[in-house]
N, C-alpha and C positions, 0 to 999 in steps of 0.2 A: 504494500500500500504506500501511497505517496505521503502519508502523514502518520503520526503516531496516535491519532484519534481512533478509538475503538467504536466501530459501527455495528449495530445489530441489524443484519440484513436477512430478509426472508424472500425467497424466490417461490412464488406460487406458479405451479406448472401442471402439466398432465402428460401422460405417456404419449409418445409419438409426435410431440410438438417440436418441430425444428427451430422455431423462434425461441422456444424455451432453452434449447441446447445452446443456441447462439448467445442468449442473454447470460447463461452460466459461464460461457467461455469469456465474454467481455468482463464479467465480474472477477473471474479468476485472474485475468490479465492485469487487473488492478490489485491483486493480492487479497481479494475478498473471497472467503469461503462461506457462501450463504447457507442458511438452513433452507432445505428444499421441501416444499409441501405440495403434495399431489391433491389438487382441488377435487378430483373425482372420488377421493377417499373420505370426503366430508361433505355431507349434503348442504350444510350452510354455506361453505365456501363455494361449492358448485353453483348454488343459486346466486351467490354474491357476484362471482366473476364470469359465470357462463362460459362462452367461447373466447372471452377476452383474456388470454394468457399469452405470454408470461406477464406477471405483475411483480414488480420489485418494490418491496417495502423496506425503507431505511429508517431506523430509529422510530418505528411506529407510524411513519407517514408513507403513503403510496407515492413513489417518485417516477416510476416508469410503467407503461402498459405497452405491450407489443415489443418494441425494440429499446435497448438501452443505449442512450446517447453518450458516447465517451466524454465529450467536452463537459456536459452537465454533470456526469458522474464525477469527473475530476474536481469540479467546483464544490460539489457536495462533500467529497472527501476532505477537501481543504477547509471546509467550514463556511464556504461562501454562499451556500444555499442557492 
């Protein structure tokens, strides 16, 4: 990671989702190992997100849906929001 900030990152995903795999690769490229949650294993999450995955939550706030934007992720890591 580019900072010593400790981030709590959750990646909401589902099996067979290529965008989810890409999101995980981008996060790992920044040194982030997210908690991965399969929305299909939880009815509430499935209803909440539907087909809109991946969803990346950072420190309790949803920051990305679909694709992870590296420039914005870099700002978030640095604390620039």
